[in-house]
VOGU-3710 file (C-alpha; in Angstrom, 3 decimals, decimal comma):
1> mpitvtapaa> -0,911/14,641/-29,243  0,401/18,005/-28,010  -1,025/21,218/-29,457  1,367/24,126/-29,085  -0,878/27,182/-29,038  1,488/29,644/-27,404  4,703/30,607/-29,204  5,677/27,356/-30,945  9,275/27,214/-32,075  9,929/27,379/-35,818
11> pdrvlppqei> 13,166/27,206/-37,829  13,322/30,962/-38,468  11,512/32,205/-35,374  13,638/34,122/-32,860  12,283/34,018/-29,317  13,389/36,163/-26,356  15,310/34,556/-23,448  13,556/31,551/-21,972  14,033/28,690/-19,513  12,426/25,314/-20,215
21> ivadslvdrq> 11,972/22,711/-17,472  11,111/19,255/-18,770  9,380/16,434/-16,878  12,573/14,724/-15,637  13,878/17,978/-14,155  10,536/18,639/-12,515  10,703/15,313/-10,703  14,317/15,888/-9,661  13,392/19,092/-7,798  10,671/17,301/-5,762
31> prsladvlrg> 8,324/20,306/-5,889  4,992/20,274/-4,080  3,267/23,164/-5,868  3,536/25,160/-9,070  5,403/27,785/-7,049  8,116/25,299/-6,023  8,784/24,521/-9,688  9,946/28,096/-10,301  12,217/28,513/-7,285  15,853/29,010/-8,188
41> lagvtvrans> 15,343/29,846/-11,867  17,578/32,700/-12,992  15,550/35,901/-13,212  12,526/34,508/-11,343  11,589/35,385/-7,761  8,916/33,411/-5,926  7,455/34,859/-2,729  4,291/35,056/-0,643  2,713/38,499/-0,751  0,876/40,240/2,096
51> rgetvarirg> -2,360/38,418/1,156  -0,629/35,049/1,571  -0,637/34,334/-2,179  2,504/32,757/-3,626  3,378/34,732/-6,749  6,189/34,901/-9,294  8,159/37,941/-10,370  10,434/38,140/-13,383  13,496/40,348/-12,974  12,038/42,272/-10,077
61> aeerqtqvfl> 8,920/43,402/-11,913  5,615/43,414/-10,071  3,810/40,063/-10,091  0,950/41,456/-12,155  3,449/42,156/-14,935  4,174/38,415/-15,127  1,382/36,564/-16,905  0,721/32,910/-15,995  -0,786/30,396/-18,456  -1,961/26,806/-18,183
71> dgaplgvpwd> -2,220/24,927/-21,487  -2,436/28,205/-23,385  -5,140/29,862/-21,257  -4,472/32,635/-18,708  -4,606/31,160/-15,205  -4,655/34,430/-13,258  -7,948/35,854/-12,000  -8,427/39,044/-14,077  -9,987/41,065/-11,223  -6,721/40,814/-9,311
81> grvdlgllpa> -4,330/40,163/-12,199  -2,571/37,286/-10,450  -2,943/33,701/-9,230  -1,785/31,849/-6,101  0,796/29,356/-7,395  1,024/27,648/-4,009  -2,385/25,959/-4,295  -1,965/23,675/-7,329  0,175/20,498/-7,118  3,284/20,246/-9,271
91> gllgevrvik> 2,513/16,643/-10,266  0,035/18,017/-12,789  2,847/19,379/-14,969  4,737/17,902/-17,889  6,725/20,974/-18,910  7,252/24,593/-17,853  8,503/27,441/-19,994  9,491/30,841/-18,584  9,864/33,614/-21,175  11,628/36,770/-20,067
101> gtapieygan> 11,399/40,135/-21,807  9,151/40,900/-24,782  6,836/37,896/-24,783  5,650/36,630/-28,200  2,469/37,962/-29,692  0,293/34,948/-28,789  0,381/35,783/-25,072  -1,824/38,829/-25,489  -2,047/42,059/-23,544  -0,459/42,760/-20,132
111> avagvvdfqt> 2,589/40,460/-20,478  5,089/43,196/-19,648  7,939/41,485/-17,815  7,437/37,980/-19,203  5,389/34,815/-19,085  5,195/31,597/-17,070  3,709/28,954/-19,370  2,676/25,717/-17,618  1,874/22,652/-19,739  0,028/19,716/-18,199
121> rqsaqgsfaq> 1,323/16,161/-18,301  0,575/14,059/-21,400  1,224/10,484/-22,448  4,728/11,303/-23,689  5,711/12,072/-20,081  3,891/9,010/-18,715  1,837/8,490/-15,576  3,041/9,632/-12,193  2,146/9,274/-8,507  3,559/10,848/-5,382
131> leagslgsgs> 2,593/10,960/-1,710  4,484/12,590/1,141  4,102/13,820/4,715  6,240/16,154/6,746  6,667/18,492/9,671  3,777/20,416/11,270  1,123/18,402/9,479  2,410/19,202/6,015  1,716/16,820/3,169  1,062/16,599/-0,536
141> gslvlaerlg> -0,046/14,030/-3,048  -0,566/13,691/-6,791  -1,896/10,956/-9,034  -1,633/11,570/-12,775  -2,759/9,046/-15,376  -1,610/10,110/-18,834  -2,259/7,512/-21,506  -2,895/7,114/-25,210  -5,959/4,958/-25,861  -5,976/4,252/-29,570
151> gieatlavgg> -6,417/7,639/-31,211  -7,376/9,352/-27,937  -4,940/11,160/-25,659  -6,303/11,276/-22,083  -5,041/12,787/-18,834  -6,607/12,542/-15,388  -4,948/14,159/-12,376  -5,936/14,581/-8,741  -3,815/16,252/-6,101  -3,731/18,017/-2,785
161> itrdaeplag> -1,519/20,144/-0,538  -1,982/20,585/3,211  -0,268/21,967/6,303  -1,290/22,807/9,857  1,149/25,721/9,964  4,405/26,989/8,558  7,404/26,548/10,864  8,859/29,700/12,363  12,625/30,163/12,160  12,975/32,962/14,716
171> plpfsqapgn> 11,091/35,321/17,035  8,725/37,967/15,666  7,824/41,168/17,509  4,068/41,325/16,827  1,047/39,090/16,149  2,829/35,830/16,841  1,759/33,160/19,331  4,503/31,426/21,388  6,069/28,360/19,804  7,466/27,450/16,415
181> rrtnsdlnag> 4,253/27,692/14,368  3,616/30,787/12,263  0,335/32,334/13,313  -2,583/31,710/10,934  -0,559/29,947/8,216  -2,584/26,754/7,678  -3,554/25,517/4,211  -5,788/22,876/2,638  -6,096/22,650/-1,145  -7,374/19,947/-3,463
191> svfgaigasm> -7,681/19,821/-7,233  -8,826/17,602/-10,073  -7,896/17,929/-13,747  -9,039/16,060/-16,824  -8,134/16,399/-20,491  -8,945/14,534/-23,668  -7,550/15,080/-27,148  -7,744/13,569/-30,589  -6,687/14,049/-34,205  -9,258/14,025/-37,001
201> gdlrvrasll> -7,508/14,413/-40,312  -6,006/17,909/-40,416  -7,721/18,925/-37,166  -6,251/18,370/-33,692  -8,256/19,226/-30,566  -7,752/18,990/-26,802  -10,325/19,905/-24,170  -9,492/20,167/-20,468  -11,169/21,030/-17,182  -9,485/22,084/-13,930
211> hlaaergiap> -11,195/22,512/-10,561  -9,480/23,781/-7,403  -10,954/24,122/-3,905  -8,948/25,556/-0,997  -9,004/27,294/2,361  -6,115/28,952/4,140  -4,939/31,468/6,638  -2,979/34,626/5,917  -0,097/35,198/8,317  -0,349/38,726/9,779
221> esdrpaeaga> 2,404/41,286/9,278  4,732/40,831/12,232  6,589/44,141/11,946  3,692/46,289/13,183  1,134/46,229/16,015  -2,562/45,915/15,287  -3,118/49,654/15,640  -0,550/50,269/12,874  -2,586/48,340/10,334  -1,720/44,650/10,712
231> rfwrypdial> -4,332/42,537/8,905  -6,030/39,549/10,507  -7,544/37,756/7,516  -8,505/34,265/6,465  -9,727/32,715/3,225  -12,355/30,194/4,403  -13,364/29,378/0,823  -11,511/29,554/-2,496  -12,764/27,857/-5,671  -11,502/28,038/-9,243
241> tqatlnaalt> -12,863/26,158/-12,246  -11,295/26,598/-15,672  -12,286/24,948/-18,947  -9,947/25,205/-21,938  -10,372/24,153/-25,550  -7,361/24,068/-27,877  -7,558/23,353/-31,592  -5,133/23,421/-34,501  -6,158/23,058/-38,152  -3,648/22,501/-40,934
251> lgedaelrat> -4,758/24,590/-43,917  -2,048/23,563/-46,311  1,627/22,807/-46,539  2,631/26,146/-44,991  -0,452/27,367/-43,126  -2,107/26,581/-39,809  -4,945/28,058/-37,783  -4,664/27,689/-34,001  -7,426/28,574/-31,561  -7,802/28,615/-27,797
261> gwrqvfsqti> -10,938/29,342/-25,795  -11,252/29,489/-22,028  -13,948/29,896/-19,423  -12,948/30,613/-15,831  -15,247/30,768/-12,787  -13,663/31,920/-9,530  -15,021/32,638/-6,077  -13,545/33,419/-2,701  -14,530/34,621/0,740  -12,257/36,922/2,726
271> aqyrsvdyaa> -12,928/37,016/6,468  -11,443/39,949/8,379  -11,015/39,637/12,164  -10,572/42,237/14,887  -7,515/40,732/16,585  -4,877/38,051/16,371  -7,050/35,525/18,218  -9,288/35,297/15,097  -12,458/35,103/17,186  -14,477/38,239/16,386
281> lrgvqddadk> -15,293/39,095/12,796  -14,898/42,667/11,579  -16,113/42,071/8,033  -16,567/39,539/5,246  -16,060/40,061/1,520  -17,597/37,602/-0,943  -16,175/37,670/-4,472  -17,473/35,963/-7,604  -15,719/36,206/-10,989  -16,604/34,910/-14,432
291> tlgtrlvlah> -14,216/35,190/-17,372  -14,549/34,263/-21,026  -11,691/34,546/-23,503  -10,439/33,439/-26,891  -7,314/33,596/-29,030  -6,901/32,986/-32,767  -3,538/32,659/-34,500  -3,137/32,246/-38,240  0,371/31,208/-39,297  1,299/31,065/-42,968
301> ragplqlrwa> 4,142/31,679/-45,364  4,310/34,739/-47,614  7,327/34,445/-49,867  10,439/34,337/-47,665  8,455/35,415/-44,579  6,599/33,323/-42,027  3,682/35,414/-40,725  1,548/35,029/-37,597  -1,641/37,043/-37,244  -2,982/36,983/-33,704
311> asaqssthrq> -6,187/38,264/-32,144  -7,306/37,784/-28,565  -10,197/39,030/-26,456  -11,160/38,493/-22,834  -14,081/39,734/-20,759  -14,229/39,331/-16,985  -17,003/40,293/-14,572  -16,399/40,626/-10,837  -19,225/40,752/-8,291  -18,502/41,741/-4,714
321> letdfpsgta> -20,507/41,908/-1,514  -19,150/43,235/1,785  -20,786/42,548/5,139  -19,940/44,373/8,371  -19,871/42,603/11,741  -21,112/42,285/14,412  -24,191/43,902/12,861  -24,236/41,486/9,926  -25,296/44,369/7,683  -24,513/43,737/4,042
331> gpalsyrqnl> -23,575/46,579/1,748  -24,653/46,919/-1,870  -23,735/44,157/-4,317  -21,269/45,750/-6,718  -20,368/44,592/-10,233  -17,232/45,413/-12,201  -16,208/44,379/-15,692  -12,977/44,697/-17,633  -12,375/43,751/-21,265  -8,927/43,210/-22,800
341> yrlgveadap> -8,093/42,993/-26,494  -5,046/42,471/-28,700  -4,586/42,461/-32,470  -1,160/42,049/-34,014  1,236/40,377/-36,406  4,719/38,861/-36,269  7,041/38,036/-39,143  10,029/35,671/-39,233  12,657/36,442/-41,832  15,823/34,510/-42,760
351> lapglratlg> 18,391/37,236/-43,478  21,429/35,134/-44,306  22,876/31,734/-43,393  22,964/31,675/-39,599  21,140/35,008/-39,338  17,379/35,424/-38,820  14,987/38,005/-37,420  11,493/38,189/-35,934  9,581/41,473/-35,944  6,218/42,119/-34,320
361> aaydaadtpl> 3,638/44,849/-33,833  0,313/44,859/-31,992  -2,360/47,108/-30,573  -3,694/46,458/-27,068  -6,885/47,908/-25,621  -8,876/47,815/-22,382  -12,208/49,138/-21,211  -14,243/48,891/-18,000  -17,966/49,062/-18,843  -18,990/48,255/-15,248
371> tgdkpaqpsr> -17,355/50,152/-12,355  -19,609/49,409/-9,352  -20,060/52,565/-7,311  -16,745/54,020/-8,511  -16,133/56,697/-11,166  -16,252/55,632/-14,824  -12,921/54,962/-16,495  -11,918/55,952/-20,025  -11,106/53,266/-22,572  -7,374/52,766/-22,960
381> gagaasaalg> -5,202/51,695/-25,859  -1,499/51,345/-26,583  0,804/50,010/-29,244  3,260/47,177/-28,727  6,329/46,342/-30,775  9,174/43,852/-30,626  12,234/42,813/-32,579  14,620/39,892/-32,177  17,765/38,927/-34,053  19,261/35,434/-33,859
391> idisassvlt> 22,915/34,892/-34,779  24,384/31,401/-35,039  27,982/32,048/-34,030  28,904/28,385/-34,361  27,307/24,957/-34,148  27,356/25,243/-30,336  26,961/28,986/-29,786  23,981/31,298/-30,410  23,558/35,024/-29,709  20,064/36,513/-29,495
401> lsggrrtrfa> 19,321/40,232/-29,334  15,746/41,199/-28,514  13,689/44,097/-27,245  10,540/46,091/-27,599  7,727/47,879/-25,844  4,925/46,417/-23,744  1,936/47,882/-21,839  -0,054/46,666/-18,845  -3,465/48,054/-18,018  -4,313/48,321/-14,324
411> sarelfgeal> -6,437/45,442/-13,081  -9,972/46,151/-11,928  -8,913/45,567/-8,321  -6,150/48,160/-8,627  -8,654/50,623/-10,057  -11,611/49,932/-7,775  -10,647/47,622/-4,886  -10,559/48,979/-1,335  -9,512/45,686/0,345  -11,910/46,007/3,290
421> grfainpdlr> -10,805/49,581/3,975  -7,053/49,112/3,508  -6,784/51,028/0,206  -7,979/54,415/-0,998  -8,779/54,254/-4,708  -6,989/56,411/-7,254  -9,255/56,920/-10,300  -6,406/58,497/-12,290  -4,190/55,416/-12,667  -2,575/55,192/-16,095
431> peqawladae> -1,362/52,050/-17,909  2,170/50,879/-17,149  4,652/51,006/-20,015  8,010/49,307/-20,358  10,813/49,314/-22,923  12,893/46,151/-22,695  16,219/45,053/-24,169  18,007/41,677/-23,916  21,192/40,081/-25,144  21,414/36,331/-24,580
441> wrwarpgfal> 24,454/34,199/-25,380  24,102/30,415/-25,207  27,067/28,072/-25,535  26,668/24,325/-25,243  28,814/21,279/-25,763  28,461/17,719/-24,434  28,272/17,891/-20,652  28,465/21,676/-20,454  26,067/24,610/-20,963  26,499/28,345/-20,374
451> vlnpffirsr> 23,890/31,106/-20,635  24,592/34,818/-20,115  21,722/37,271/-20,410  22,233/40,967/-19,629  18,975/42,935/-19,684  17,674/46,497/-19,429  14,161/47,687/-18,530  12,985/51,285/-18,713  9,548/51,719/-17,118  7,083/54,570/-17,091
461> dtlaqrvlpd> 3,947/54,883/-14,948  4,732/51,695/-13,011  2,228/51,297/-10,185  3,600/51,771/-6,674  2,056/52,305/-3,230  2,142/55,232/-0,825  0,833/55,615/2,738  -1,776/58,342/3,271  -2,052/60,408/6,500  -5,061/58,318/7,604
471> grrqrfnlpg> -2,962/55,121/7,403  -4,585/53,760/4,246  -2,513/52,904/1,205  -3,004/54,228/-2,284  -1,648/53,138/-5,643  -0,036/55,748/-7,867  2,008/55,923/-11,062  5,764/56,318/-10,707  6,925/58,783/-13,391  9,814/56,521/-14,281
481> atsfgidari> 12,105/53,715/-13,138  15,106/51,868/-14,550  16,167/48,275/-13,914  19,156/46,470/-15,341  21,142/43,384/-14,520  22,234/39,988/-15,759  20,867/36,444/-15,593  23,391/33,607/-15,802  23,417/29,832/-15,709  26,184/27,209/-15,891
491> ahdlsdtlrv> 25,624/23,443/-15,908  28,552/21,026/-15,991  28,719/17,239/-15,795  31,711/16,513/-13,564  31,288/12,794/-14,319  28,654/10,380/-15,573  26,899/10,573/-12,195  27,826/14,006/-10,774  26,476/17,324/-12,052  26,894/20,894/-10,818
501> elsgtwlrar> 24,607/23,811/-11,680  25,066/27,501/-10,900  22,463/30,118/-11,711  21,612/33,589/-10,558  20,570/37,161/-11,204  22,154/40,472/-10,316  19,669/43,351/-10,339  19,655/47,100/-9,810  16,187/48,709/-9,749  15,749/52,437/-9,066
511> adaasagvrq> 12,974/54,997/-9,452  13,858/58,277/-11,136  15,145/61,071/-8,909  12,313/62,982/-7,180  9,698/60,512/-8,473  9,437/58,585/-5,192  10,316/59,139/-1,556  12,645/56,111/-1,677  14,471/55,604/-4,973  15,436/51,957/-4,464
521> lpqrpsfetl> 12,447/49,884/-5,525  11,238/47,748/-2,588  11,430/43,958/-2,395  14,035/43,680/-5,176  17,067/41,756/-3,855  20,377/42,917/-5,276  21,140/39,322/-6,252  19,655/35,823/-6,117  21,776/32,733/-6,691  21,344/28,964/-6,676
531> avldwnvpgk> 24,093/26,352/-6,493  23,129/22,708/-7,070  25,163/19,525/-6,696  23,344/16,479/-8,074  24,729/12,962/-7,570  22,643/10,407/-9,477  23,587/6,738/-9,674  20,801/5,098/-11,717  19,129/2,230/-9,898  20,764/3,124/-6,579
541> fdlraelrgv> 20,120/6,708/-5,470  19,694/10,336/-6,527  21,026/12,943/-4,079  20,658/16,686/-4,598  21,945/19,603/-2,492  20,842/23,190/-3,095  22,252/26,443/-1,704  20,233/29,581/-2,413  21,558/33,058/-1,684  19,504/36,247/-1,520
551> gqaidldaag> 21,015/39,719/-1,503  20,035/42,737/0,524  16,819/44,594/-0,308  14,534/47,195/1,208  10,840/47,383/2,004  8,446/49,994/3,327  7,046/49,842/6,855  3,504/50,742/7,930  4,350/54,464/7,760  5,972/54,241/4,329
561> rsvklpaaae> 9,551/54,479/5,638  12,384/52,400/4,181  13,576/49,372/6,169  16,400/47,005/5,252  15,873/43,354/4,423  19,172/41,584/5,184  20,947/39,174/2,853  20,407/35,506/3,644  21,228/31,960/2,555  19,064/28,850/2,475
571> laaraavpva> 20,251/25,239/2,252  18,056/22,373/1,009  18,587/18,661/0,369  16,742/16,057/-1,722  17,073/12,274/-1,923  15,352/9,550/-3,932  16,142/5,842/-3,496  14,549/3,070/-5,624  12,866/0,421/-3,489  11,047/-1,665/-6,104
581> qlgshqlllt> 10,912/-2,214/-9,854  7,440/-2,770/-11,299  7,922/-3,611/-14,956  9,247/-0,465/-16,604  8,231/1,647/-13,601  10,044/2,429/-10,379  8,842/2,924/-6,815  11,113/5,317/-4,935  11,459/6,456/-1,351  11,923/10,236/-1,250
591> faidnltdaq> 13,201/12,610/1,412  13,589/16,390/1,408  14,589/19,136/3,817  13,933/22,798/3,019  15,790/25,551/4,888  18,050/23,023/6,578  19,764/25,595/8,815  16,429/27,117/9,937  17,481/30,547/8,659  15,175/33,524/9,139
601> ifpqaglplp> 14,696/35,075/5,699  12,572/38,154/4,980  11,560/38,696/1,347  9,370/41,529/2,687  8,989/43,312/6,000  7,243/41,313/8,686  6,552/38,251/6,518  9,365/35,690/6,795  9,803/32,562/4,732  9,079/29,258/6,491
611> grvwrlglrf> 11,729/27,770/8,733  12,993/24,190/8,472  10,564/21,769/6,804  11,213/18,035/6,302  9,266/15,690/4,023  9,218/11,911/3,586  7,332/10,198/0,785  6,906/7,658/-1,985  7,062/8,318/-5,720  5,982/6,098/-8,603
621> d> 7,562/6,885/-11,979
//
C-alpha cells in the first residue's frame, strides 16, 4: 500500500533528470549503508567530510544543497542542513530516487542542486536479511520483515554497522599511528524502524518510526600538524528519532489531497581532545534538536491542466551547551530556532500529441526567531520557478528540457555555529541562489539503454570558506560561480547472463574572476566514471566487477592555499552464490572486496578514502 507523497509520476507531468534504483539493483550492489547505495551514480558524489559524516553531492554542489528524504520527510538535521548517510543500513530500503536539477515543488525550500529520496521496504519488495563480517572488525547486518496482513501493510527493520577502524592504503604525514589502521576511524551504529499502513475507503495512511543510535571517531586531517589546526574529535553519542505520518485522500475522480507530517528529535555530543592520543579533553559540545514539519499537496484537474498546490512548513530548535576542560566549566546554554516555509503551484499541460509541459512557481521564506548570543537575523524570502518540456521523439526515445531558479537559506549552524572555536561567524551571509538548465535524452530498446544529460548551473552567493589571519575559518558568499558538464549512462545486455554498464560525469566548476582567491571550486573532480560488468547465471552465481575513476581536483590547505588532489582509480568485486532454496526464498553466500588494489584516493586534502576492505556474509532473499 505505497503512498507517493513526493513527486508522483503522472501521464502529463514532466520531471527533471532522475535516477531510480529498485530493490533488485540495491541487492546487486551489496551496499552496507545508505551512502553505499549512491556510489557510482552519474552526477552523484559520495564522500566523508572533515567531520567524518558521509554526505552526498549532486553535480559538485555543496552537500547542503542536496536535500535528503526518507518516506517523504526530510532526514537531514536542520541545524546543520545535512545527515550522515553512513550510519543507516541499506537493507532498510526498497527504492531510491535521485532527482537532479530543479526538484519538484513537493520537496520544499532549500533543494537547490537536487534531491535524494529514500523509500523504505514494503511488502511488494518482500522480506530481507543480511549478515556479514570483514576486515578490521567491520560488519553489518539487516533484518527486514515486510508483509501484508489482511488489510494492514507492516514493516519492521533492525540493522547495524560496525568497524574497529578504516584500513589505510598508504602513509600519511601527520596524526597517524603506525600500522594500517586509520587513526580514530571506528564506528558503531544501530537502528530500528517500524511502519504500519492501511486503506480505509478513499483514505490511505502510513505511520513510521525510525530510531538511530551511534558513536564514532573522526579521523584527523593528516595534511597538517596539530599547531596548524588539525582537529581531534569524537562523537561519543549520536541519537536520531524520526516519526512520519503520510496520508492520501481521494476527493473525486480527478482530485487528491496528500499530507505528510514529521517529528524529528536529534542529539549528539562532540568531544574535542588536545592531541592525537585522545586522552585529554579540551572541550565538549552537547547538542539537542527538535524539529516539527508538515506538507500539504492538493492535486486536481482544471480543464486541460493538472494542478498541484503545495504548502510546507518546518520549525527546528537547536540547544547547545559547551564545556571547557580541564576546568569542567560550562558556558551558557544557547538556543537557536529556524523556520522554513514554501507555498507554490505546478501545472501539467498536454500541448500536442507527444508534447507536454510542466510549469511551477513558489515562494520560499526563512526566519530565525532565536539566535542564542549572536546578532539577530532578518527574515528572508525568495521566489522559485521551474519549467520542463517533454518531447516523445519516438516510442523508445524521449527528450526532456528543464530549468529554473532555486534558493537555499543558510542553515542555523552556518549562521551561528563556531564549531568549538574553529569558525568565526559571519552575520551577513545571504541566501544562495542558482539558475539551472538541463537537457536529457533517453533512448531505450530491449537490452539497451542510453541517457545523455548536459547541464548548466549559474550560482550567486554560494557559501564558501576562507582562512582568517588567526587561523580560524569563516563562511562568505561568493559573488558568482558557473558549473557545467554532462551526465551519461549506457547499459547493454551482451547476452542473457552478461551485462555491461558505463556511467559518469564530466564537470567544470569555476568561481567568477576576482570573486575568490582560487577560481577552481575545491573538491570537484573533473570527472567521475563507473564501469560495471555483471555476470549473473540464475541459480548458480552472480559476479560483479566495478571500476571507478576519479579525475583531478583541488582543495585548500590549512592556510587557504590550493593543493592538487590527483586522479585515481578504484576496483571492486562482488559475488553471490546460492547455497540453499527455502521455498520461494534463497539463502546466498556473499563476498565483496572494495578498493581491491589498495589505492590511496584523496577526495579532499588530508582525508583519504579507506584502503582495501573485504567482506564475507550471508543473504536471505
